[in-house]
N, CA, C and O of each residue as an XYZ file, in Angstrom:
844
protein
N     -29.289     40.312     -5.570
C     -28.238     39.358     -5.010
C     -26.964     39.922     -4.608
O     -26.198     40.468     -5.401
N     -26.688     39.748     -3.029
C     -25.187     39.823     -3.000
C     -24.204     39.519     -3.137
O     -23.804     38.383     -2.882
N     -23.540     40.400     -3.563
C     -21.874     39.785     -4.074
C     -21.161     39.390     -3.281
O     -20.985     40.131     -2.314
N     -20.401     38.015     -3.313
C     -19.818     37.486     -2.054
C     -18.928     38.547     -1.625
O     -18.812     39.696     -2.051
N     -18.095     37.700     -0.343
C     -17.005     38.947      0.404
C     -16.025     39.010     -1.095
O     -15.843     40.092     -1.654
N     -15.441     37.717     -1.638
C     -14.012     38.034     -2.287
C     -14.326     38.512     -3.720
O     -13.349     38.650     -4.457
N     -15.592     38.794     -4.241
C     -15.813     39.487     -5.676
C     -16.234     41.043     -5.154
O     -16.253     42.043     -5.872
N     -16.548     40.985     -3.795
C     -16.773     42.415     -3.958
C     -15.000     43.328     -3.382
O     -14.401     44.283     -3.876
N     -14.740     42.584     -2.363
C     -12.972     42.634     -2.527
C     -12.299     42.888     -3.551
O     -11.539     43.856     -3.557
N     -12.436     42.089     -4.606
C     -11.629     42.226     -5.988
C     -12.220     43.898     -6.596
O     -11.431     44.790     -6.909
N     -13.280     43.997     -6.643
C     -14.267     45.190     -7.170
C     -13.621     46.602     -6.578
O     -13.309     47.577     -7.261
N     -13.489     46.454     -5.015
C     -13.081     47.152     -4.158
C     -11.560     47.604     -4.747
O     -11.218     48.620     -5.352
N     -10.905     46.586     -4.376
C      -9.235     46.923     -5.175
C      -9.405     47.299     -6.224
O      -9.072     48.484     -6.259
N      -9.823     46.890     -7.356
C      -9.612     47.706     -8.445
C     -10.313     49.068     -8.720
O     -10.027     49.738     -9.713
N     -11.342     49.494     -7.704
C     -11.954     50.690     -7.945
C     -10.610     51.532     -7.385
O     -10.205     52.563     -7.920
N      -9.901     50.808     -6.033
C      -9.035     51.649     -5.550
C      -7.459     51.985     -6.123
O      -6.704     52.815     -5.616
N      -7.143     51.095     -7.356
C      -6.282     51.075     -7.778
C      -6.441     52.058     -9.344
O      -5.619     52.801     -9.881
N      -7.596     51.747     -9.679
C      -8.066     52.893    -10.719
C      -8.135     54.598    -10.227
O      -8.077     55.580    -10.966
N      -8.264     54.559     -8.884
C      -8.391     55.855     -7.961
C      -6.767     56.504     -8.174
O      -6.486     57.648     -8.532
N      -5.912     55.490     -7.864
C      -4.797     55.655     -7.681
C      -4.001     56.182     -8.838
O      -3.314     57.180     -9.055
N      -4.325     55.238     -9.415
C      -4.250     55.817    -11.271
C      -4.231     57.445    -11.823
O      -3.445     58.163    -12.440
N      -6.016     57.608    -11.019
C      -6.533     58.631    -11.806
C      -5.331     60.241    -10.970
O      -4.984     61.349    -11.379
N      -5.154     59.602     -9.960
C      -4.407     60.529     -9.286
C      -2.992     60.554     -9.791
O      -2.485     61.663     -9.966
N      -2.354     59.572    -10.023
C      -1.030     59.579    -10.970
C      -1.224     60.674    -12.448
O      -0.346     61.363    -12.968
N      -2.341     60.566    -12.766
C      -2.545     60.800    -14.028
C      -2.743     62.462    -13.830
O      -2.190     63.322    -14.515
N      -3.407     62.622    -13.036
C      -3.385     64.493    -12.374
C      -2.062     65.075    -12.350
O      -1.612     66.111    -12.841
N      -1.574     64.191    -11.687
C       0.090     64.682    -11.200
C       0.714     65.151    -12.102
O       0.995     66.328    -12.331
N       1.074     63.761    -12.933
C       1.247     64.030    -14.418
C       1.217     65.377    -15.214
O       2.250     65.947    -15.566
N      -0.064     65.853    -15.476
C      -0.824     67.042    -16.398
C      -0.362     68.189    -15.562
O       0.362     69.070    -16.025
N      -0.870     68.169    -14.079
C      -0.817     69.235    -14.068
C       0.801     69.730    -13.618
O       1.189     70.896    -13.681
N       1.389     68.902    -13.291
C       3.207     69.247    -13.212
C       3.473     68.952    -14.655
O       4.616     68.496    -14.658
N       3.038     68.970    -15.835
C       3.991     68.743    -16.838
C       2.375     69.856    -17.986
O       2.494     71.060    -18.215
N       1.512     69.279    -18.313
C       0.505     69.634    -19.209
C       0.120     71.064    -19.099
O       0.045     72.004    -19.891
N      -0.064     70.917    -18.018
C      -0.737     72.164    -17.251
C       0.450     73.399    -17.015
O       0.161     74.545    -16.671
N       1.556     73.006    -17.225
C       2.814     73.893    -16.792
C       3.484     74.379    -17.975
O       4.559     74.977    -18.029
N       2.467     73.942    -19.212
C       3.239     74.784    -20.616
C       2.426     75.766    -20.645
O       1.232     75.765    -20.345
N       3.225     76.809    -21.094
C       2.216     78.214    -21.431
C       2.381     78.477    -22.869
O       3.362     78.704    -23.577
N       0.571     78.331    -23.175
C       0.287     78.595    -24.835
C       0.161     80.200    -24.943
O      -0.616     80.856    -24.249
N       0.978     80.704    -25.847
C       0.943     81.844    -26.236
C      -0.429     82.106    -27.139
O      -1.040     83.071    -26.681
N      -1.057     81.537    -28.253
C      -1.767     81.449    -29.166
C      -3.356     80.930    -28.660
O      -3.465     79.941    -27.935
N      -4.372     81.587    -29.054
C      -5.742     80.719    -29.072
C      -6.909     81.697    -27.930
O      -6.741     82.454    -26.973
N      -8.010     81.197    -28.632
C      -8.793     82.181    -27.611
C      -9.261     81.355    -26.556
O      -9.770     80.238    -26.642
N      -8.922     82.344    -25.110
C      -8.839     82.081    -24.212
C     -10.522     81.371    -23.654
O     -10.639     80.231    -23.205
N     -11.594     82.284    -23.811
C     -12.701     81.845    -23.051
C     -13.154     80.905    -23.350
O     -13.387     80.146    -22.408
N     -13.650     80.254    -25.173
C     -14.167     79.205    -25.167
C     -13.110     78.069    -24.632
O     -13.691     77.079    -24.188
N     -11.892     78.016    -24.590
C     -11.296     76.773    -23.346
C     -11.459     76.808    -21.637
O     -11.375     75.897    -20.813
N     -11.743     78.353    -21.472
C     -12.301     78.394    -20.172
C     -13.400     77.665    -19.810
O     -13.518     77.112    -18.717
N     -14.293     77.643    -20.785
C     -15.870     77.549    -20.149
C     -15.994     76.050    -20.492
O     -16.736     75.348    -19.806
N     -15.233     75.479    -21.621
C     -15.443     74.088    -21.784
C     -14.953     73.174    -20.643
O     -15.431     72.076    -20.358
N     -13.430     74.096    -19.741
C     -13.053     73.598    -18.751
C     -13.728     73.797    -17.602
O     -13.522     73.116    -16.597
N     -14.515     74.668    -17.659
C     -15.653     74.924    -16.507
C     -16.851     73.948    -16.895
O     -17.785     73.830    -16.102
N     -16.844     73.321    -17.968
C     -18.356     72.771    -17.691
C     -17.660     70.849    -17.648
O     -18.404     69.912    -17.360
N     -16.677     70.732    -17.877
C     -16.026     69.566    -17.967
C     -15.864     69.194    -16.437
O     -15.940     68.055    -15.974
N     -15.617     70.410    -15.710
C     -14.920     69.721    -14.498
C     -16.926     69.813    -13.569
O     -17.169     68.908    -12.771
N     -17.878     70.732    -13.781
C     -18.944     70.430    -13.426
C     -19.482     69.404    -12.994
O     -19.865     69.044    -11.881
N     -19.469     68.759    -14.462
C     -19.763     66.971    -14.674
C     -19.214     66.422    -13.708
O     -20.030     66.167    -12.822
N     -18.363     66.175    -13.517
C     -17.629     65.692    -12.282
C     -17.948     65.865    -10.859
O     -18.042     64.895    -10.107
N     -18.160     67.384    -10.374
C     -18.568     67.905     -9.360
C     -19.771     67.313     -9.140
O     -19.946     66.725     -8.073
N     -20.721     67.366    -10.042
C     -21.919     67.554    -10.152
C     -22.290     65.827     -9.444
O     -23.153     65.662     -8.582
N     -21.404     64.636    -10.051
C     -21.210     63.452     -9.645
C     -21.411     63.181     -8.250
O     -22.284     62.450     -7.784
N     -20.397     63.928     -7.516
C     -19.781     64.260     -6.018
C     -20.950     64.244     -5.328
O     -21.498     63.378     -4.646
N     -21.314     65.679     -5.711
C     -22.434     66.146     -4.791
C     -23.446     65.370     -5.028
O     -24.088     65.163     -3.999
N     -23.996     64.684     -6.248
C     -25.200     63.581     -6.402
C     -24.998     62.559     -5.301
O     -25.734     62.190     -4.386
N     -23.890     62.249     -5.635
C     -23.783     60.960     -4.827
C     -23.279     61.294     -3.449
O     -22.891     60.216     -2.997
N     -23.081     62.253     -2.532
C     -22.831     62.625     -1.323
C     -24.402     62.244     -0.692
O     -24.598     61.771      0.427
N     -25.392     62.557     -1.648
C     -26.295     62.961     -0.636
C     -27.025     61.807     -0.205
O     -26.889     60.750     -0.822
N     -27.828     61.897      0.840
C     -27.869     60.332      1.793
C     -29.234     59.150      1.420
O     -29.467     58.102      2.023
N     -30.082     59.804      0.096
C     -31.077     59.704     -0.527
C     -30.414     58.790     -1.750
O     -30.811     57.639     -1.932
N     -29.514     59.306     -2.464
C     -28.448     58.435     -3.460
C     -27.451     57.529     -2.900
O     -26.854     56.687     -3.571
N     -27.296     57.713     -1.717
C     -26.546     56.959     -1.013
C     -27.496     55.264     -0.888
O     -27.092     54.162     -1.259
N     -28.555     55.550     -0.368
C     -29.517     54.336     -0.024
C     -29.704     53.571     -1.325
O     -29.577     52.357     -1.486
N     -30.062     54.588     -2.317
C     -30.561     53.658     -2.889
C     -29.338     52.889     -4.000
O     -29.599     51.933     -4.729
N     -28.138     53.497     -3.914
C     -26.817     52.825     -4.108
C     -27.121     51.463     -3.723
O     -27.287     50.441     -4.390
N     -27.157     51.731     -2.342
C     -27.345     50.368     -1.689
C     -28.126     49.232     -1.327
O     -27.943     48.203     -0.676
N     -29.182     49.829     -2.053
C     -30.449     48.672     -2.526
C     -30.402     48.022     -3.936
O     -30.891     46.962     -4.327
N     -29.495     49.197     -4.745
C     -29.550     48.945     -6.034
C     -27.927     47.476     -6.462
O     -27.908     46.394     -7.049
N     -26.873     48.332     -5.751
C     -25.483     47.297     -5.825
C     -25.488     46.624     -4.554
O     -24.446     45.969     -4.529
N     -26.195     46.432     -3.375
C     -25.543     46.110     -2.140
C     -24.890     47.463     -1.644
O     -24.498     48.419     -2.313
N     -24.886     47.236     -0.078
C     -24.198     48.066      0.936
C     -22.763     47.902      0.327
O     -22.072     48.802     -0.151
N     -22.509     46.814      0.420
C     -21.149     46.108      0.378
C     -20.116     46.942     -1.241
O     -18.926     47.203     -1.421
N     -21.298     47.087     -2.037
C     -20.545     47.716     -3.255
C     -20.864     49.509     -3.398
O     -20.195     50.211     -4.156
N     -21.743     49.934     -2.723
C     -22.139     51.320     -2.683
C     -20.886     52.296     -2.860
O     -20.573     52.940     -3.861
N     -20.275     52.234     -1.656
C     -18.775     53.069     -1.636
C     -18.135     52.382     -2.623
O     -17.295     53.188     -3.023
N     -18.024     51.399     -3.246
C     -16.832     51.032     -4.258
C     -17.279     51.475     -5.897
O     -16.595     51.816     -6.862
N     -18.707     51.300     -5.714
C     -19.060     52.040     -7.270
C     -19.230     53.965     -7.509
O     -19.367     54.670     -8.509
N     -19.160     54.170     -6.441
C     -18.687     55.695     -6.428
C     -17.346     55.676     -6.878
O     -17.045     56.139     -7.978
N     -16.308     55.047     -5.911
C     -14.992     55.152     -6.240
C     -14.525     55.173     -7.917
O     -13.841     55.945     -8.589
N     -15.203     54.023     -8.180
C     -15.431     53.611    -10.191
C     -15.853     54.889    -10.590
O     -14.845     55.594    -10.627
N     -16.689     55.430    -10.855
C     -17.573     56.570    -11.413
C     -16.333     57.941    -11.006
O     -15.705     58.611    -11.826
N     -16.278     58.039     -9.467
C     -15.206     59.563     -9.320
C     -14.061     58.923     -9.887
O     -13.530     59.897    -10.421
N     -13.243     57.852    -10.161
C     -11.859     57.905    -11.079
C     -12.185     58.065    -12.074
O     -11.500     58.897    -12.670
N     -12.894     57.688    -12.565
C     -13.422     57.184    -14.386
C     -13.190     58.718    -14.736
O     -12.239     59.141    -15.393
N     -14.313     59.552    -14.138
C     -14.716     61.120    -14.377
C     -13.469     61.756    -14.291
O     -13.157     62.432    -15.271
N     -12.540     61.692    -13.185
C     -11.697     62.519    -12.940
C     -10.474     62.054    -13.741
O      -9.390     62.625    -13.621
N     -10.679     60.921    -14.628
C      -9.397     60.789    -15.854
C      -9.984     61.432    -16.989
O      -9.171     61.751    -17.856
N     -11.510     61.781    -17.272
C     -12.001     62.367    -18.275
C     -11.610     63.646    -18.286
O     -11.160     64.127    -19.325
N     -11.751     64.584    -16.832
C     -11.234     66.198    -16.470
C      -9.926     66.137    -16.856
O      -9.529     67.084    -17.534
N      -8.976     65.062    -16.535
C      -7.334     65.279    -16.428
C      -7.219     65.427    -18.364
O      -6.848     66.324    -19.121
N      -7.755     64.031    -18.553
C      -7.428     64.536    -20.197
C      -7.933     65.011    -21.347
O      -7.689     64.879    -22.546
N      -8.845     65.710    -20.546
C      -9.818     66.460    -22.007
C      -9.714     68.236    -21.891
O     -10.138     69.154    -22.595
N      -9.095     68.176    -20.897
C      -8.660     69.708    -20.067
C      -8.022     70.554    -21.514
O      -7.000     70.383    -22.178
N      -8.827     71.237    -21.585
C      -8.301     72.221    -22.796
C      -7.147     73.155    -22.403
O      -7.384     73.341    -21.209
N      -6.116     73.804    -22.676
C      -5.120     74.575    -22.761
C      -5.095     76.068    -22.915
O      -4.636     76.726    -23.849
N      -5.816     76.564    -21.561
C      -5.648     78.264    -21.920
C      -4.879     79.441    -22.084
O      -4.307     80.235    -21.337
N      -4.957     79.377    -22.635
C      -3.304     80.534    -23.212
C      -3.063     81.953    -22.049
O      -3.768     82.661    -21.330
N      -1.870     81.837    -22.347
C      -1.487     83.157    -21.236
C      -0.619     82.741    -20.077
O      -0.571     81.513    -20.009
N       0.039     83.311    -19.200
C       0.639     83.171    -18.602
C       0.423     84.466    -17.665
O       0.557     85.620    -18.073
N      -0.063     83.971    -15.860
C      -0.819     84.734    -15.368
C       1.042     85.509    -14.043
O       1.265     86.635    -13.598
N       1.759     84.339    -13.938
C       2.771     85.185    -13.397
C       3.962     83.814    -13.503
O       3.700     82.677    -13.896
N       5.252     84.308    -13.045
C       6.323     83.132    -12.909
C       6.803     83.711    -12.164
O       7.122     84.852    -12.500
N       7.151     83.218    -10.623
C       8.006     83.722     -9.399
C       9.422     83.196     -9.967
O       9.595     82.288    -10.781
N      10.614     84.185     -9.179
C      11.607     83.749     -9.492
C      12.465     83.359     -8.368
O      12.023     83.773     -7.297
N      13.494     82.728     -8.285
C      14.336     82.374     -7.151
C      13.401     81.697     -5.923
O      12.565     80.798     -6.005
N      13.830     82.420     -4.825
C      13.275     82.546     -3.300
C      11.667     82.249     -3.758
O      11.099     81.164     -3.635
N      11.119     83.409     -4.281
C       9.876     83.145     -4.214
C       9.180     81.987     -4.797
O       8.037     81.563     -4.625
N      10.274     81.532     -5.621
C       9.152     80.366     -6.131
C       9.773     78.635     -5.798
O       9.449     77.561     -6.304
N      10.976     79.055     -4.519
C      10.926     77.893     -3.239
C       9.872     77.900     -2.426
O       9.287     76.998     -1.826
N       9.702     79.148     -2.502
C       8.677     79.619     -1.182
C       7.063     78.898     -1.817
O       6.147     78.742     -1.010
N       6.900     78.561     -3.103
C       5.376     78.316     -3.515
C       5.907     76.989     -3.695
O       4.911     76.287     -3.868
N       6.756     76.389     -3.739
C       6.952     75.045     -4.181
C       6.832     74.454     -2.465
O       6.098     73.474     -2.337
N       7.306     74.834     -1.551
C       6.979     74.371     -0.301
C       5.496     74.668      0.419
O       5.037     74.218      1.469
N       4.992     75.497     -0.445
C       3.598     75.465     -0.099
C       2.595     74.586     -0.410
O       1.591     74.111      0.121
N       3.302     74.516     -1.631
C       2.476     73.014     -2.747
C       2.540     71.857     -1.625
O       1.665     71.284     -0.976
N       4.367     71.725     -1.685
C       4.613     70.007     -0.247
C       3.835     70.393      1.010
O       3.886     69.418      1.761
N       3.111     71.420      1.594
C       2.717     71.598      2.916
C       1.424     71.099      2.359
O       0.980     70.082      2.890
N       0.668     71.693      1.278
C      -1.050     70.717      1.112
C      -0.003     69.339      0.809
O       0.153     68.638      1.809
N       0.395     69.087      0.126
C       0.576     67.665      0.065
C       0.765     66.293      1.204
O       0.493     65.093      1.175
N       1.434     67.313      2.254
C       1.553     66.342      3.272
C       0.343     66.752      3.919
O       0.177     65.795      4.675
N      -0.619     67.536      4.132
C      -2.141     67.785      4.587
C      -2.599     66.613      4.111
O      -2.794     65.561      4.719
N      -2.787     66.926      2.754
C      -3.433     65.695      2.273
C      -3.334     64.724      2.716
O      -4.344     64.065      2.964
N      -2.432     64.386      2.912
C      -1.631     62.677      2.841
C      -2.519     62.144      4.561
O      -3.298     61.212      4.759
N      -2.020     63.100      5.446
C      -2.476     63.016      6.670
C      -3.939     63.234      7.019
O      -4.282     62.696      8.072
N      -4.810     63.861      6.406
C      -6.142     64.095      5.977
C      -6.716     62.678      6.055
O      -7.285     61.973      6.888
N      -6.256     62.592      4.673
C      -6.779     61.128      4.129
C      -6.396     60.039      5.344
O      -7.230     59.508      6.078
N      -5.160     59.858      5.384
C      -4.803     58.766      6.894
C      -5.934     58.739      7.735
O      -6.649     57.738      7.784
N      -6.249     60.162      8.672
C      -7.666     60.000      9.832
C      -8.577     59.756      9.230
O      -9.403     59.215      9.967
N      -9.126     59.910      7.662
C     -10.279     59.633      7.680
C     -10.387     58.112      7.564
O     -11.467     57.540      7.708
N      -8.870     57.257      7.215
C      -9.042     55.965      6.949
C      -9.182     55.263      5.523
O     -10.169     54.592      5.223
N      -8.097     55.484      4.672
C      -8.057     55.296      3.514
C      -8.865     53.852      2.976
O      -9.434     53.668      1.900
N      -8.690     52.893      4.159
C      -9.731     51.914      3.855
C     -11.306     52.100      3.529
O     -11.975     51.657      2.595
N     -11.664     52.924      4.648
C     -13.497     53.708      4.548
C     -13.367     54.100      3.230
O     -14.084     53.571      2.382
N     -12.005     55.534      2.721
C     -12.332     55.890      2.033
C     -13.204     55.114      0.447
O     -14.233     55.300     -0.202
N     -12.299     54.426      0.435
C     -11.776     53.529     -0.803
C     -12.476     52.756     -0.900
O     -12.430     52.226     -2.010
N     -13.577     52.145      0.116
C     -14.984     51.261     -0.086
C     -14.200     49.827      0.190
O     -14.752     48.868     -0.348
N     -13.357     49.618      0.719
C     -12.543     48.231      1.317
C     -13.066     47.634      2.688
O     -12.927     46.436      2.936
N     -13.642     48.467      3.524
C     -14.274     48.131      4.653
C     -15.492     47.643      4.146
O     -15.953     46.532      4.408
N     -15.946     48.390      3.501
C     -17.869     47.810      3.440
C     -17.377     47.030      2.491
O     -17.712     45.955      2.987
N     -16.753     46.699      1.351
C     -16.350     45.218      1.186
C     -16.110     44.338      1.538
O     -16.270     43.275      0.938
N     -15.480     44.529      3.011
C     -15.565     43.333      3.685
C     -16.629     42.942      4.586
O     -16.522     42.002      5.373
N     -17.828     43.792      4.445
C     -18.694     43.690      5.120
C     -18.822     44.281      6.705
O     -19.479     43.811      7.634
N     -18.049     45.354      6.677
C     -17.936     45.984      7.943
C     -19.628     46.879      7.954
O     -20.459     46.655      7.073
N     -19.807     47.585      8.773
C     -20.580     48.660      8.662
C     -20.056     50.359      8.692
O     -19.009     50.470      9.329
N     -20.376     51.163      8.351
C     -19.702     52.248      8.255
C     -18.980     52.505      9.586
O     -19.461     52.133     10.657
N     -17.617     53.261      9.469
C     -16.987     54.049     10.692
C     -18.034     54.669     11.409
O     -18.708     55.317     10.609
N     -18.431     54.751     12.449
C     -19.321     55.917     13.130
C     -18.598     57.316     13.061
O     -17.377     57.299     12.907
N     -19.211     58.455     13.158
C     -19.303     59.779     12.155
C     -19.208     60.331     13.762
O     -19.950     59.821     14.602
N     -18.357     61.286     14.096
C     -18.344     62.277     15.126
C     -17.989     63.821     14.784
O     -16.775     64.025     14.790
N     -18.771     64.922     14.494
C     -17.395     66.217     14.988
C     -16.506     66.186     15.321
O     -16.339     66.009     16.527
N     -15.129     66.376     14.231
C     -14.128     65.918     14.867
C     -13.822     67.968     15.107
O     -14.285     68.859     14.395
N     -12.716     68.145     16.604
C     -12.589     69.125     16.574
C     -10.870     69.027     17.315
O     -10.267     69.965     17.836
N     -10.488     67.911     17.187
C      -8.836     67.647     17.653
C      -7.731     67.890     16.483
O      -8.048     68.615     15.540
N      -6.621     67.380     16.523
C      -5.881     67.882     15.647
C      -5.779     68.161     14.525
O      -5.576     69.368     14.659
N      -5.757     67.969     13.365
C      -6.133     68.762     12.099
C      -7.036     69.488     12.022
O      -6.950     70.550     11.404
N      -8.588     68.921     12.891
C     -10.122     69.701     12.635
C     -10.087     70.697     13.462
O     -10.900     71.622     13.477
N      -8.518     70.468     14.676
C      -8.261     71.832     15.414
C      -7.818     73.007     15.050
O      -7.791     74.041     15.716
N      -7.418     72.797     13.818
C      -6.660     73.716     13.062
C      -7.379     74.351     11.562
O      -7.191     75.483     11.115
N      -8.159     73.370     11.014
C      -8.796     74.069      9.900
C      -9.985     73.173      9.988
O      -9.771     72.009     10.326
N     -10.929     73.463      9.791
C     -12.364     72.963      9.383
C     -12.589     72.052      8.245
O     -13.410     71.142      8.363
N     -12.050     72.190      7.359
C     -12.176     71.434      6.137
C     -10.208     71.360      6.271
O      -9.561     72.407      6.282
N      -9.579     70.084      6.354
C      -8.175     69.774      6.088
C      -7.992     69.782      4.508
O      -7.460     70.569      3.724
N      -8.635     68.618      4.380
C      -8.654     68.369      2.817
C      -8.886     69.574      1.473
O      -8.208     69.876      0.491
N      -9.730     69.873      1.828
C      -9.735     70.971      0.946
C      -9.283     72.458      1.015
O      -9.513     73.327      0.174
N      -8.607     72.579      2.163
C      -7.512     73.730      2.522
C      -6.146     72.812      1.603
O      -5.660     73.411      0.643
N      -5.699     71.668      1.881
C      -4.498     71.300      1.064
C      -5.019     71.467     -0.035
O      -4.123     71.844     -0.790
N      -6.290     71.380     -0.746
C      -5.973     71.198     -1.725
C      -6.084     72.703     -2.500
O      -5.900     72.813     -3.712
N      -6.404     73.808     -1.642
C      -5.840     74.765     -2.706
C      -5.049     75.679     -2.275
O      -5.200     76.899     -2.349
N      -3.671     74.720     -1.540
C      -2.545     75.053     -1.250
C      -1.930     74.506     -2.393
O      -1.167     75.210     -3.056
N      -2.143     73.450     -2.675
C      -1.547     72.830     -3.772
C      -1.914     73.402     -5.382
O      -1.065     73.630     -6.243
N      -3.066     73.530     -5.503
C      -3.535     74.466     -6.735
C      -3.130     75.813     -7.304
O      -3.289     76.288     -8.428
N      -2.618     76.242     -6.318
C      -2.790     78.017     -6.583
C      -1.358     78.251     -5.508
O      -1.254     79.345     -4.954
N      -0.432     77.315     -5.294
C       0.701     77.740     -4.611
C       2.013     77.491     -5.762
O       3.231     77.666     -5.714
N       1.361     77.151     -6.461
C       2.224     76.659     -7.945
C       2.867     78.248     -8.871
O       2.332     79.195     -9.448
N       4.651     77.691     -8.489
C       4.956     79.735     -8.597
C       5.012     79.761    -10.380
O       5.468     80.723    -10.999
N       4.695     79.050    -10.758
C       4.614     78.962    -12.431
C       3.304     78.815    -12.769
O       2.946     77.653    -12.963
N       2.211     79.966    -12.935
C       0.839     80.025    -12.743
C       0.585     80.023    -14.567
O       0.301     81.049    -15.186
N       0.696     79.155    -14.977
C      -0.082     79.361    -16.494
C      -1.155     79.486    -16.065
O      -1.542     79.165    -14.942
N      -2.085     80.239    -17.394
C      -3.171     79.936    -17.262
C      -4.528     78.744    -17.323
O      -5.594     78.780    -16.709
N      -4.070     77.826    -18.202
C      -4.247     76.748    -17.546
C      -4.518     76.447    -16.112
O      -5.650     76.488    -15.630
N      -3.733     76.226    -15.628
C      -3.206     76.306    -14.412
C      -4.060     76.655    -13.016
O      -4.390     76.110    -11.962
N      -4.203     77.977    -13.741
C      -4.969     78.921    -12.811
C      -6.693     78.872    -13.055
O      -7.431     78.988    -12.076
N      -7.374     78.654    -14.723
C      -8.364     78.276    -14.607
C      -8.908     77.115    -13.617
O      -9.968     77.086    -12.991
N      -7.688     76.010    -13.675
C      -8.050     74.753    -13.038
C      -8.739     74.984    -11.651
O      -9.797     74.535    -11.211
N      -7.673     75.947    -11.022
C      -7.220     76.500     -9.416
C      -8.704     76.809     -9.191
O      -9.206     76.186     -8.256
N      -9.399     77.535     -9.774
C     -10.390     78.993     -9.560
C     -11.801     78.001     -9.461
O     -12.675     78.018     -8.594
N     -11.653     76.937    -10.962
C     -13.191     76.277    -11.038
C     -13.320     75.130     -9.928
O     -14.380     74.984     -9.319
N     -12.102     74.250     -9.665
C     -11.913     73.609     -8.719
C     -12.180     73.681     -7.482
O     -12.927     72.969     -6.810
N     -11.240     75.001     -7.038
C     -11.558     75.523     -5.763
C     -13.110     76.245     -5.291
O     -13.650     76.374     -4.193
N     -13.580     76.697     -6.920
C     -14.861     77.135     -6.715
C     -15.910     76.436     -6.242
O     -16.721     76.943     -5.468
N     -15.986     75.261     -6.647
C     -16.637     74.085     -6.611
C     -16.821     73.371     -5.475
O     -17.839     72.737     -5.198
N     -15.521     73.501     -4.600
C     -15.158     73.162     -3.133
C     -16.030     74.118     -2.171
O     -16.852     73.619     -1.402
N     -15.801     75.656     -2.249
C     -16.842     76.423     -1.817
C     -17.923     76.618     -1.605
O     -18.448     77.063     -0.585
N     -18.510     76.194     -2.884
C     -20.184     76.056     -3.080
C     -20.584     74.994     -2.278
O     -21.540     75.030     -1.503
N     -19.663     73.815     -2.515
C     -20.067     72.347     -1.659
C     -20.057     72.373     -0.169
O     -20.754     71.644      0.537
N     -19.090     73.400      0.314
C     -19.123     73.107      1.760
C     -20.211     73.931      2.242
O     -19.485     74.805      2.716
N     -21.594     74.416      2.540
C     -22.868     74.823      3.294
C     -23.375     73.304      2.709
O     -23.636     72.799      3.800
N     -23.617     72.484      1.943
C     -24.728     71.958      1.364
C     -24.188     70.550      2.119
O     -24.900     69.748      2.723
N     -22.852     70.480      1.932
C     -21.935     69.518      3.289
C     -22.276     69.459      4.670
O     -23.200     68.697      4.956
N     -21.830     69.981      5.422
C     -22.512     70.911      6.102
C     -23.401     70.303      6.971
O     -23.409     69.583      7.970
N     -24.310     70.994      6.038
C     -25.957     70.949      6.506
C     -25.979     69.368      6.095
O     -26.644     68.886      7.012
N     -25.766     68.727      5.576
C     -26.482     67.154      5.159
C     -25.379     66.512      6.461
O     -25.634     65.360      6.809
N     -24.290     67.156      7.107
C     -24.135     66.472      8.342
C     -24.821     66.994      9.787
O     -24.645     66.351     10.822
């Protein structure tokens, strides 16, 4: 039985709010918790745990991006809620990653003075690119609000203008700028940057093949 439009919208808006909360938590843990230099402790077990933790989140993202899974979700929970359910699950899993990430001992580097400012500027550029890319894709589409209103998904086509005329994957490139631009690179931040970027690099060929 298909949910009513108000119920679907309420569910989608709640998912969007949860997604916003997960981003706020990530910003805090990356800027504060991941920025603390841990002096002692076994590095390899923590790094392996973190890699497995992020892999669980990444696996969900990859599986739910497949057309067959999306079609099954649309039949199971209705087309109105398919995207919103994905947003809910992704947000919960991302919160779990942020809150369960283990600190990895060590400091890779800490840039001084002008070099540190350059690092912050790189991160700021990544943030601006993220906001512009998200706006170009459509926040309502991404959060599942458009589908909850009963609209068909926006028609997709190969984009070669604007941001896409400069870089093929603006959101992914923005992510790399943000996570690797940190002027104070603790090993905790470095492991997060390597694991998350490694997943993006591995996912791109599959995503493009699906498109």
